[in-house]
All heavy atoms as TSV, in Angstrom:
chain	resi	resn	atom	element	x	y	z
A	1	MET	N	N	-2.883	-9.204	-10.970
A	1	MET	CA	C	-3.653	-8.973	-12.182
A	1	MET	C	C	-3.052	-7.787	-12.913
A	1	MET	O	O	-2.699	-6.789	-12.309
A	1	MET	CB	C	-5.110	-8.678	-11.824
A	1	MET	CG	C	-5.952	-8.320	-12.993
A	1	MET	SD	S	-7.629	-7.958	-12.474
A	1	MET	CE	C	-8.297	-7.392	-13.982
A	2	ARG	N	N	-2.981	-7.891	-14.193
A	2	ARG	CA	C	-2.507	-6.785	-15.019
A	2	ARG	C	C	-3.716	-6.132	-15.679
A	2	ARG	O	O	-4.454	-6.783	-16.432
A	2	ARG	CB	C	-1.553	-7.309	-16.080
A	2	ARG	CG	C	-0.994	-6.226	-16.926
A	2	ARG	CD	C	0.097	-6.789	-17.826
A	2	ARG	NE	N	0.435	-5.774	-18.792
A	2	ARG	CZ	C	0.659	-6.008	-20.060
A	2	ARG	NH1	N	0.597	-7.240	-20.525
A	2	ARG	NH2	N	0.954	-5.040	-20.872
A	3	VAL	N	N	-3.955	-4.888	-15.371
A	3	VAL	CA	C	-5.067	-4.161	-15.980
A	3	VAL	C	C	-4.594	-3.650	-17.329
A	3	VAL	O	O	-3.722	-2.798	-17.416
A	3	VAL	CB	C	-5.541	-3.001	-15.081
A	3	VAL	CG1	C	-6.660	-2.234	-15.752
A	3	VAL	CG2	C	-5.986	-3.532	-13.718
A	4	ILE	N	N	-5.159	-4.209	-18.385
A	4	ILE	CA	C	-4.701	-3.906	-19.734
A	4	ILE	C	C	-5.318	-2.609	-20.247
A	4	ILE	O	O	-4.671	-1.844	-20.939
A	4	ILE	CB	C	-5.024	-5.071	-20.690
A	4	ILE	CG1	C	-4.249	-6.301	-20.246
A	4	ILE	CG2	C	-4.702	-4.705	-22.128
A	4	ILE	CD1	C	-4.625	-7.561	-20.963
A	5	ALA	N	N	-6.544	-2.347	-19.894
A	5	ALA	CA	C	-7.258	-1.203	-20.460
A	5	ALA	C	C	-7.531	-0.143	-19.393
A	5	ALA	O	O	-8.671	0.149	-19.075
A	5	ALA	CB	C	-8.545	-1.667	-21.110
A	6	LYS	N	N	-6.475	0.426	-18.855
A	6	LYS	CA	C	-6.637	1.473	-17.843
A	6	LYS	C	C	-7.413	2.660	-18.415
A	6	LYS	O	O	-8.144	3.334	-17.713
A	6	LYS	CB	C	-5.274	1.916	-17.317
A	6	LYS	CG	C	-5.367	2.799	-16.109
A	6	LYS	CD	C	-4.000	3.066	-15.514
A	6	LYS	CE	C	-4.102	3.935	-14.283
A	6	LYS	NZ	N	-2.785	4.245	-13.737
A	7	LYS	N	N	-7.298	2.889	-19.716
A	7	LYS	CA	C	-8.030	3.977	-20.359
A	7	LYS	C	C	-9.535	3.815	-20.190
A	7	LYS	O	O	-10.251	4.801	-20.020
A	7	LYS	CB	C	-7.672	4.037	-21.846
A	7	LYS	CG	C	-8.488	5.038	-22.631
A	7	LYS	CD	C	-7.621	6.120	-23.208
A	7	LYS	CE	C	-8.358	7.056	-24.126
A	7	LYS	NZ	N	-9.439	7.809	-23.571
A	8	ILE	N	N	-10.027	2.596	-20.198
A	8	ILE	CA	C	-11.459	2.355	-19.994
A	8	ILE	C	C	-11.878	2.843	-18.610
A	8	ILE	O	O	-12.927	3.466	-18.450
A	8	ILE	CB	C	-11.809	0.868	-20.189
A	8	ILE	CG1	C	-11.628	0.491	-21.662
A	8	ILE	CG2	C	-13.236	0.573	-19.734
A	8	ILE	CD1	C	-11.761	-0.976	-21.955
A	9	LEU	N	N	-11.036	2.582	-17.606
A	9	LEU	CA	C	-11.342	3.059	-16.258
A	9	LEU	C	C	-11.340	4.584	-16.215
A	9	LEU	O	O	-12.205	5.195	-15.588
A	9	LEU	CB	C	-10.330	2.511	-15.243
A	9	LEU	CG	C	-10.309	1.007	-15.047
A	9	LEU	CD1	C	-9.190	0.623	-14.076
A	9	LEU	CD2	C	-11.649	0.501	-14.535
A	10	GLN	N	N	-10.388	5.185	-16.891
A	10	GLN	CA	C	-10.315	6.646	-16.919
A	10	GLN	C	C	-11.522	7.243	-17.643
A	10	GLN	O	O	-12.082	8.249	-17.200
A	10	GLN	CB	C	-9.022	7.091	-17.590
A	10	GLN	CG	C	-7.797	6.759	-16.772
A	10	GLN	CD	C	-6.500	6.946	-17.541
A	10	GLN	OE1	O	-6.473	6.879	-18.768
A	10	GLN	NE2	N	-5.412	7.159	-16.813
A	11	ASP	N	N	-11.931	6.632	-18.742
A	11	ASP	CA	C	-13.112	7.109	-19.471
A	11	ASP	C	C	-14.362	6.999	-18.603
A	11	ASP	O	O	-15.195	7.908	-18.568
A	11	ASP	CB	C	-13.307	6.326	-20.769
A	11	ASP	CG	C	-12.245	6.628	-21.805
A	11	ASP	OD1	O	-11.482	7.616	-21.630
A	11	ASP	OD2	O	-12.159	5.858	-22.784
A	12	PHE	N	N	-14.508	5.877	-17.907
A	12	PHE	CA	C	-15.659	5.684	-17.028
A	12	PHE	C	C	-15.658	6.737	-15.930
A	12	PHE	O	O	-16.682	7.331	-15.627
A	12	PHE	CB	C	-15.644	4.277	-16.419
A	12	PHE	CG	C	-16.808	4.029	-15.501
A	12	PHE	CD1	C	-18.033	3.651	-16.012
A	12	PHE	CD2	C	-16.670	4.168	-14.128
A	12	PHE	CE1	C	-19.114	3.425	-15.178
A	12	PHE	CE2	C	-17.737	3.937	-13.283
A	12	PHE	CZ	C	-18.956	3.561	-13.812
A	13	ARG	N	N	-14.496	6.971	-15.352
A	13	ARG	CA	C	-14.368	7.969	-14.288
A	13	ARG	C	C	-14.792	9.348	-14.800
A	13	ARG	O	O	-15.417	10.118	-14.082
A	13	ARG	CB	C	-12.947	8.012	-13.761
A	13	ARG	CG	C	-12.802	8.900	-12.536
A	13	ARG	CD	C	-11.395	8.883	-12.020
A	13	ARG	NE	N	-10.532	9.593	-12.963
A	13	ARG	CZ	C	-9.264	9.322	-13.177
A	13	ARG	NH1	N	-8.674	8.331	-12.553
A	13	ARG	NH2	N	-8.559	10.015	-14.025
A	14	GLY	N	N	-14.482	9.647	-16.047
A	14	GLY	CA	C	-14.894	10.920	-16.628
A	14	GLY	C	C	-16.398	11.058	-16.748
A	14	GLY	O	O	-16.945	12.152	-16.631
A	15	LYS	N	N	-17.082	9.944	-16.950
A	15	LYS	CA	C	-18.544	9.955	-17.066
A	15	LYS	C	C	-19.219	9.892	-15.706
A	15	LYS	O	O	-20.333	10.367	-15.539
A	15	LYS	CB	C	-19.011	8.766	-17.915
A	15	LYS	CG	C	-18.557	8.830	-19.348
A	15	LYS	CD	C	-18.951	7.560	-20.084
A	15	LYS	CE	C	-18.342	7.526	-21.468
A	15	LYS	NZ	N	-18.563	6.248	-22.143
A	16	GLN	N	N	-18.569	9.245	-14.743
A	16	GLN	CA	C	-19.126	9.053	-13.402
A	16	GLN	C	C	-18.212	9.755	-12.398
A	16	GLN	O	O	-17.350	9.139	-11.786
A	16	GLN	CB	C	-19.227	7.557	-13.076
A	16	GLN	CG	C	-20.032	6.746	-14.051
A	16	GLN	CD	C	-21.502	7.073	-13.983
A	16	GLN	OE1	O	-22.030	7.395	-12.933
A	16	GLN	NE2	N	-22.180	7.006	-15.111
A	17	ASN	N	N	-18.396	11.038	-12.228
A	17	ASN	CA	C	-17.492	11.843	-11.412
A	17	ASN	C	C	-17.330	11.344	-9.982
A	17	ASN	O	O	-16.279	11.530	-9.383
A	17	ASN	CB	C	-17.954	13.298	-11.395
A	17	ASN	CG	C	-17.842	13.938	-12.759
A	17	ASN	OD1	O	-16.994	13.551	-13.554
A	17	ASN	ND2	N	-18.701	14.890	-13.037
A	18	ASP	N	N	-18.348	10.718	-9.436
A	18	ASP	CA	C	-18.283	10.273	-8.045
A	18	ASP	C	C	-17.591	8.919	-7.880
A	18	ASP	O	O	-17.522	8.384	-6.786
A	18	ASP	CB	C	-19.682	10.216	-7.431
A	18	ASP	CG	C	-20.605	9.248	-8.154
A	18	ASP	OD1	O	-20.320	8.891	-9.312
A	18	ASP	OD2	O	-21.621	8.856	-7.554
A	19	SER	N	N	-17.032	8.375	-8.949
A	19	SER	CA	C	-16.438	7.032	-8.884
A	19	SER	C	C	-14.916	7.035	-8.742
A	19	SER	O	O	-14.310	5.971	-8.634
A	19	SER	CB	C	-16.821	6.237	-10.128
A	19	SER	OG	O	-16.236	6.830	-11.275
A	20	GLU	N	N	-14.290	8.184	-8.705
A	20	GLU	CA	C	-12.829	8.245	-8.747
A	20	GLU	C	C	-12.169	7.472	-7.608
A	20	GLU	O	O	-11.276	6.654	-7.844
A	20	GLU	CB	C	-12.345	9.696	-8.730
A	20	GLU	CG	C	-10.839	9.786	-8.838
A	20	GLU	CD	C	-10.336	11.207	-8.998
A	20	GLU	OE1	O	-11.152	12.146	-9.023
A	20	GLU	OE2	O	-9.121	11.357	-9.117
A	21	GLU	N	N	-12.571	7.701	-6.384
A	21	GLU	CA	C	-11.926	7.021	-5.249
A	21	GLU	C	C	-12.156	5.516	-5.283
A	21	GLU	O	O	-11.242	4.739	-5.017
A	21	GLU	CB	C	-12.414	7.607	-3.913
A	21	GLU	CG	C	-11.832	8.971	-3.613
A	21	GLU	CD	C	-10.312	8.984	-3.633
A	21	GLU	OE1	O	-9.676	8.094	-3.036
A	21	GLU	OE2	O	-9.746	9.895	-4.272
A	22	GLN	N	N	-13.369	5.089	-5.633
A	22	GLN	CA	C	-13.658	3.655	-5.720
A	22	GLN	C	C	-12.818	2.994	-6.799
A	22	GLN	O	O	-12.310	1.882	-6.606
A	22	GLN	CB	C	-15.161	3.412	-5.991
A	22	GLN	CG	C	-16.055	3.827	-4.859
A	22	GLN	CD	C	-16.519	5.268	-4.977
A	22	GLN	OE1	O	-15.938	6.082	-5.675
A	22	GLN	NE2	N	-17.588	5.601	-4.271
A	23	LEU	N	N	-12.669	3.649	-7.952
A	23	LEU	CA	C	-11.866	3.084	-9.033
A	23	LEU	C	C	-10.389	3.013	-8.656
A	23	LEU	O	O	-9.714	2.034	-8.966
A	23	LEU	CB	C	-12.040	3.887	-10.316
A	23	LEU	CG	C	-13.366	3.682	-11.037
A	23	LEU	CD1	C	-13.499	4.675	-12.176
A	23	LEU	CD2	C	-13.498	2.263	-11.554
A	24	LYS	N	N	-9.888	4.038	-7.989
A	24	LYS	CA	C	-8.494	4.019	-7.544
A	24	LYS	C	C	-8.261	2.872	-6.561
A	24	LYS	O	O	-7.255	2.157	-6.659
A	24	LYS	CB	C	-8.117	5.338	-6.885
A	24	LYS	CG	C	-7.890	6.455	-7.851
A	24	LYS	CD	C	-7.500	7.729	-7.091
A	24	LYS	CE	C	-7.249	8.885	-8.012
A	24	LYS	NZ	N	-6.897	10.105	-7.271
A	25	THR	N	N	-9.184	2.706	-5.626
A	25	THR	CA	C	-9.068	1.623	-4.652
A	25	THR	C	C	-9.091	0.273	-5.347
A	25	THR	O	O	-8.252	-0.596	-5.093
A	25	THR	CB	C	-10.200	1.706	-3.616
A	25	THR	OG1	O	-10.097	2.957	-2.922
A	25	THR	CG2	C	-10.130	0.558	-2.621
A	26	TRP	N	N	-10.053	0.073	-6.260
A	26	TRP	CA	C	-10.154	-1.197	-6.967
A	26	TRP	C	C	-8.902	-1.441	-7.803
A	26	TRP	O	O	-8.362	-2.545	-7.815
A	26	TRP	CB	C	-11.395	-1.225	-7.869
A	26	TRP	CG	C	-11.512	-2.538	-8.563
A	26	TRP	CD1	C	-12.097	-3.668	-8.083
A	26	TRP	CD2	C	-10.970	-2.882	-9.841
A	26	TRP	NE1	N	-11.948	-4.683	-8.991
A	26	TRP	CE2	C	-11.262	-4.231	-10.074
A	26	TRP	CE3	C	-10.268	-2.173	-10.799
A	26	TRP	CZ2	C	-10.882	-4.884	-11.240
A	26	TRP	CZ3	C	-9.883	-2.824	-11.961
A	26	TRP	CH2	C	-10.199	-4.166	-12.173
A	27	TYR	N	N	-8.426	-0.436	-8.498
A	27	TYR	CA	C	-7.235	-0.590	-9.333
A	27	TYR	C	C	-6.033	-1.028	-8.490
A	27	TYR	O	O	-5.294	-1.939	-8.874
A	27	TYR	CB	C	-6.919	0.718	-10.069
A	27	TYR	CG	C	-5.671	0.624	-10.904
A	27	TYR	CD1	C	-5.697	0.039	-12.152
A	27	TYR	CD2	C	-4.462	1.102	-10.417
A	27	TYR	CE1	C	-4.546	-0.074	-12.916
A	27	TYR	CE2	C	-3.300	0.993	-11.177
A	27	TYR	CZ	C	-3.360	0.405	-12.421
A	27	TYR	OH	O	-2.216	0.292	-13.158
A	28	ASN	N	N	-5.855	-0.393	-7.343
A	28	ASN	CA	C	-4.737	-0.764	-6.462
A	28	ASN	C	C	-4.867	-2.199	-5.969
A	28	ASN	O	O	-3.889	-2.949	-5.942
A	28	ASN	CB	C	-4.633	0.207	-5.286
A	28	ASN	CG	C	-4.128	1.564	-5.709
A	28	ASN	OD1	O	-3.392	1.683	-6.681
A	28	ASN	ND2	N	-4.521	2.596	-5.000
A	29	GLU	N	N	-6.075	-2.613	-5.591
A	29	GLU	CA	C	-6.293	-3.995	-5.148
A	29	GLU	C	C	-6.094	-4.977	-6.301
A	29	GLU	O	O	-5.443	-6.014	-6.137
A	29	GLU	CB	C	-7.700	-4.146	-4.579
A	29	GLU	CG	C	-7.889	-3.440	-3.257
A	29	GLU	CD	C	-9.306	-3.569	-2.729
A	29	GLU	OE1	O	-10.054	-4.464	-3.183
A	29	GLU	OE2	O	-9.661	-2.765	-1.848
A	30	ALA	N	N	-6.652	-4.661	-7.461
A	30	ALA	CA	C	-6.563	-5.560	-8.612
A	30	ALA	C	C	-5.118	-5.720	-9.078
A	30	ALA	O	O	-4.700	-6.812	-9.461
A	30	ALA	CB	C	-7.438	-5.041	-9.754
A	31	SER	N	N	-4.357	-4.646	-9.026
A	31	SER	CA	C	-2.966	-4.698	-9.467
A	31	SER	C	C	-2.120	-5.636	-8.615
A	31	SER	O	O	-1.129	-6.182	-9.089
A	31	SER	CB	C	-2.352	-3.301	-9.428
A	31	SER	OG	O	-3.009	-2.461	-10.337
A	32	LYS	N	N	-2.516	-5.840	-7.368
A	32	LYS	CA	C	-1.758	-6.692	-6.447
A	32	LYS	C	C	-2.318	-8.115	-6.362
A	32	LYS	O	O	-1.741	-8.960	-5.685
A	32	LYS	CB	C	-1.769	-6.071	-5.051
A	32	LYS	CG	C	-1.091	-4.723	-5.008
A	32	LYS	CD	C	-1.277	-4.072	-3.658
A	32	LYS	CE	C	-0.775	-2.640	-3.696
A	32	LYS	NZ	N	-1.127	-1.913	-2.475
A	33	SER	N	N	-3.421	-8.371	-7.047
A	33	SER	CA	C	-4.098	-9.661	-6.944
A	33	SER	C	C	-3.545	-10.681	-7.932
A	33	SER	O	O	-2.921	-10.323	-8.930
A	33	SER	CB	C	-5.595	-9.483	-7.197
A	33	SER	OG	O	-6.151	-8.684	-6.183
A	34	PHE	N	N	-3.812	-11.940	-7.650
A	34	PHE	CA	C	-3.369	-13.041	-8.508
A	34	PHE	C	C	-4.567	-13.893	-8.924
A	34	PHE	O	O	-4.585	-15.099	-8.743
A	34	PHE	CB	C	-2.329	-13.902	-7.782
A	34	PHE	CG	C	-1.071	-13.144	-7.495
A	34	PHE	CD1	C	-0.872	-12.569	-6.258
A	34	PHE	CD2	C	-0.104	-12.975	-8.473
A	34	PHE	CE1	C	0.284	-11.848	-5.985
A	34	PHE	CE2	C	1.056	-12.258	-8.218
A	34	PHE	CZ	C	1.244	-11.694	-6.968
A	35	TRP	N	N	-5.584	-13.245	-9.466
A	35	TRP	CA	C	-6.769	-13.954	-9.921
A	35	TRP	C	C	-6.438	-14.730	-11.185
A	35	TRP	O	O	-5.738	-14.259	-12.060
A	35	TRP	CB	C	-7.901	-12.977	-10.206
A	35	TRP	CG	C	-8.330	-12.174	-9.021
A	35	TRP	CD1	C	-8.543	-12.632	-7.752
A	35	TRP	CD2	C	-8.612	-10.772	-8.980
A	35	TRP	NE1	N	-8.934	-11.600	-6.941
A	35	TRP	CE2	C	-8.980	-10.450	-7.656
A	35	TRP	CE3	C	-8.578	-9.758	-9.919
A	35	TRP	CZ2	C	-9.337	-9.162	-7.273
A	35	TRP	CZ3	C	-8.936	-8.473	-9.538
A	35	TRP	CH2	C	-9.307	-8.185	-8.229
A	36	THR	N	N	-6.960	-15.934	-11.281
A	36	THR	CA	C	-6.734	-16.736	-12.483
A	36	THR	C	C	-8.010	-16.958	-13.283
A	36	THR	O	O	-7.951	-17.473	-14.395
A	36	THR	CB	C	-6.120	-18.102	-12.119
A	36	THR	OG1	O	-7.004	-18.782	-11.228
A	36	THR	CG2	C	-4.758	-17.920	-11.474
A	37	SER	N	N	-9.153	-16.585	-12.702
A	37	SER	CA	C	-10.421	-16.743	-13.405
A	37	SER	C	C	-11.434	-15.760	-12.825
A	37	SER	O	O	-11.239	-15.239	-11.725
A	37	SER	CB	C	-10.955	-18.170	-13.241
A	37	SER	OG	O	-11.441	-18.354	-11.925
A	38	PRO	N	N	-12.512	-15.529	-13.549
A	38	PRO	CA	C	-13.560	-14.661	-13.006
A	38	PRO	C	C	-14.124	-15.182	-11.673
A	38	PRO	O	O	-14.541	-14.402	-10.825
A	38	PRO	CB	C	-14.633	-14.675	-14.093
A	38	PRO	CG	C	-13.867	-14.930	-15.348
A	38	PRO	CD	C	-12.769	-15.888	-14.942
A	39	ASN	N	N	-14.087	-16.496	-11.480
A	39	ASN	CA	C	-14.582	-17.052	-10.215
A	39	ASN	C	C	-13.733	-16.613	-9.030
A	39	ASN	O	O	-14.244	-16.449	-7.921
A	39	ASN	CB	C	-14.636	-18.578	-10.283
A	39	ASN	CG	C	-15.748	-19.059	-11.183
A	39	ASN	OD1	O	-16.746	-18.371	-11.384
A	39	ASN	ND2	N	-15.577	-20.239	-11.749
A	40	ASP	N	N	-12.446	-16.419	-9.241
A	40	ASP	CA	C	-11.576	-15.917	-8.172
A	40	ASP	C	C	-11.999	-14.514	-7.754
A	40	ASP	O	O	-12.021	-14.180	-6.571
A	40	ASP	CB	C	-10.119	-15.890	-8.617
A	40	ASP	CG	C	-9.531	-17.262	-8.837
A	40	ASP	OD1	O	-10.110	-18.255	-8.343
A	40	ASP	OD2	O	-8.483	-17.338	-9.512
A	41	ILE	N	N	-12.322	-13.694	-8.739
A	41	ILE	CA	C	-12.772	-12.333	-8.448
A	41	ILE	C	C	-14.116	-12.380	-7.730
A	41	ILE	O	O	-14.349	-11.678	-6.751
A	41	ILE	CB	C	-12.869	-11.496	-9.735
A	41	ILE	CG1	C	-11.530	-11.496	-10.468
A	41	ILE	CG2	C	-13.311	-10.071	-9.411
A	41	ILE	CD1	C	-11.589	-10.928	-11.866
A	42	LYS	N	N	-15.003	-13.233	-8.210
A	42	LYS	CA	C	-16.344	-13.373	-7.626
A	42	LYS	C	C	-16.263	-13.800	-6.164
A	42	LYS	O	O	-17.052	-13.357	-5.333
A	42	LYS	CB	C	-17.154	-14.384	-8.434
A	42	LYS	CG	C	-18.580	-14.529	-8.025
A	42	LYS	CD	C	-19.409	-13.422	-8.575
A	42	LYS	CE	C	-20.879	-13.686	-8.317
A	42	LYS	NZ	N	-21.691	-12.531	-8.575
A	43	ALA	N	N	-15.297	-14.626	-5.829
A	43	ALA	CA	C	-15.133	-15.067	-4.441
A	43	ALA	C	C	-14.776	-13.892	-3.525
A	43	ALA	O	O	-15.169	-13.863	-2.369
A	43	ALA	CB	C	-14.062	-16.147	-4.358
A	44	GLU	N	N	-14.064	-12.927	-4.072
A	44	GLU	CA	C	-13.650	-11.761	-3.283
A	44	GLU	C	C	-14.671	-10.630	-3.331
A	44	GLU	O	O	-14.871	-9.912	-2.364
A	44	GLU	CB	C	-12.303	-11.267	-3.787
A	44	GLU	CG	C	-11.608	-10.352	-2.828
A	44	GLU	CD	C	-10.147	-10.161	-3.203
A	44	GLU	OE1	O	-9.550	-11.064	-3.823
A	44	GLU	OE2	O	-9.626	-9.105	-2.872
A	45	TYR	N	N	-15.309	-10.477	-4.474
A	45	TYR	CA	C	-16.305	-9.420	-4.692
A	45	TYR	C	C	-17.606	-10.075	-5.146
A	45	TYR	O	O	-17.795	-10.325	-6.330
A	45	TYR	CB	C	-15.830	-8.433	-5.759
A	45	TYR	CG	C	-14.565	-7.707	-5.397
A	45	TYR	CD1	C	-13.329	-8.161	-5.826
A	45	TYR	CD2	C	-14.610	-6.556	-4.618
A	45	TYR	CE1	C	-12.161	-7.494	-5.490
A	45	TYR	CE2	C	-13.447	-5.887	-4.279
A	45	TYR	CZ	C	-12.234	-6.355	-4.724
A	45	TYR	OH	O	-11.080	-5.703	-4.393
A	46	GLN	N	N	-18.504	-10.320	-4.217
A	46	GLN	CA	C	-19.731	-11.061	-4.519
A	46	GLN	C	C	-20.601	-10.393	-5.582
A	46	GLN	O	O	-21.300	-11.060	-6.320
A	46	GLN	CB	C	-20.563	-11.276	-3.249
A	46	GLN	CG	C	-19.958	-12.294	-2.289
A	46	GLN	CD	C	-18.791	-11.735	-1.505
A	46	GLN	OE1	O	-18.765	-10.560	-1.151
A	46	GLN	NE2	N	-17.789	-12.559	-1.228
A	47	ARG	N	N	-20.536	-9.082	-5.697
A	47	ARG	CA	C	-21.372	-8.379	-6.662
A	47	ARG	C	C	-20.687	-8.238	-8.028
A	47	ARG	O	O	-21.209	-7.593	-8.930
A	47	ARG	CB	C	-21.737	-6.999	-6.115
A	47	ARG	CG	C	-22.616	-7.109	-4.870
A	47	ARG	CD	C	-23.024	-5.776	-4.349
A	47	ARG	NE	N	-23.861	-5.126	-5.362
A	47	ARG	CZ	C	-24.144	-3.834	-5.380
A	47	ARG	NH1	N	-23.644	-3.054	-4.460
A	47	ARG	NH2	N	-24.900	-3.316	-6.304
A	48	PHE	N	N	-19.565	-8.868	-8.209
A	48	PHE	CA	C	-18.805	-8.812	-9.452
A	48	PHE	C	C	-19.603	-9.377	-10.611
A	48	PHE	O	O	-20.247	-10.409	-10.500
A	48	PHE	CB	C	-17.501	-9.584	-9.298
A	48	PHE	CG	C	-16.768	-9.844	-10.582
A	48	PHE	CD1	C	-16.044	-8.835	-11.190
A	48	PHE	CD2	C	-16.809	-11.088	-11.174
A	48	PHE	CE1	C	-15.365	-9.065	-12.378
A	48	PHE	CE2	C	-16.129	-11.338	-12.357
A	48	PHE	CZ	C	-15.412	-10.311	-12.947
A	49	SER	N	N	-19.573	-8.680	-11.744
A	49	SER	CA	C	-20.153	-9.224	-12.973
A	49	SER	C	C	-19.322	-8.715	-14.139
A	49	SER	O	O	-18.709	-7.655	-14.066
A	49	SER	CB	C	-21.610	-8.827	-13.128
A	49	SER	OG	O	-21.711	-7.431	-13.315
A	50	ILE	N	N	-19.311	-9.472	-15.197
A	50	ILE	CA	C	-18.587	-9.079	-16.396
A	50	ILE	C	C	-19.594	-8.559	-17.402
A	50	ILE	O	O	-20.564	-9.241	-17.736
A	50	ILE	CB	C	-17.812	-10.272	-17.005
A	50	ILE	CG1	C	-16.734	-10.736	-16.049
A	50	ILE	CG2	C	-17.221	-9.880	-18.353
A	50	ILE	CD1	C	-15.996	-11.959	-16.525
A	51	GLU	N	N	-19.346	-7.355	-17.858
A	51	GLU	CA	C	-20.188	-6.776	-18.899
A	51	GLU	C	C	-19.312	-6.500	-20.100
A	51	GLU	O	O	-18.252	-5.892	-19.970
A	51	GLU	CB	C	-20.837	-5.486	-18.412
A	51	GLU	CG	C	-21.804	-5.726	-17.269
A	51	GLU	CD	C	-22.480	-4.449	-16.810
A	51	GLU	OE1	O	-22.539	-3.485	-17.617
A	51	GLU	OE2	O	-22.908	-4.408	-15.671
A	52	ARG	N	N	-19.736	-6.969	-21.205
A	52	ARG	CA	C	-18.957	-6.773	-22.425
A	52	ARG	C	C	-19.683	-5.782	-23.323
A	52	ARG	O	O	-20.879	-5.860	-23.493
A	52	ARG	CB	C	-18.766	-8.096	-23.154
A	52	ARG	CG	C	-17.998	-9.093	-22.334
A	52	ARG	CD	C	-17.922	-10.413	-23.078
A	52	ARG	NE	N	-17.423	-11.444	-22.202
A	52	ARG	CZ	C	-16.164	-11.798	-22.099
A	52	ARG	NH1	N	-15.269	-11.193	-22.828
A	52	ARG	NH2	N	-15.798	-12.759	-21.296
A	53	GLU	N	N	-18.901	-4.876	-23.892
A	53	GLU	CA	C	-19.470	-3.930	-24.849
A	53	GLU	C	C	-19.397	-4.542	-26.238
A	53	GLU	O	O	-18.439	-5.221	-26.572
A	53	GLU	CB	C	-18.692	-2.613	-24.835
A	53	GLU	CG	C	-18.888	-1.845	-23.555
A	53	GLU	CD	C	-18.241	-0.479	-23.620
A	53	GLU	OE1	O	-18.037	0.022	-24.748
A	53	GLU	OE2	O	-17.948	0.068	-22.567
A	54	ASN	N	N	-20.402	-4.282	-27.017
A	54	ASN	CA	C	-20.424	-4.777	-28.394
A	54	ASN	C	C	-19.872	-3.741	-29.330
A	54	ASN	O	O	-19.912	-2.636	-29.218
A	54	ASN	CB	C	-21.829	-5.172	-28.821
A	54	ASN	CG	C	-22.312	-6.366	-28.018
A	54	ASN	OD1	O	-21.515	-7.197	-27.635
A	54	ASN	ND2	N	-23.595	-6.425	-27.768
C-alpha cells in the first residue's frame, strides 16, 4: 500500500500525543501490504473503518 497523505498521520499524531508508536507500527505494516480494497484491510483489522472528512 502506498500511503499518499502521510501528513494527515503526522497532523493526527500532533493532536493525539499518545498515538505515535501505534501510527508508526501501522504505517510500517501498511507500507508493506498489498491491499486491493477496504475489505482486505477489514479482514486483517476487524475494527477498521473509513472516515471521510468533509
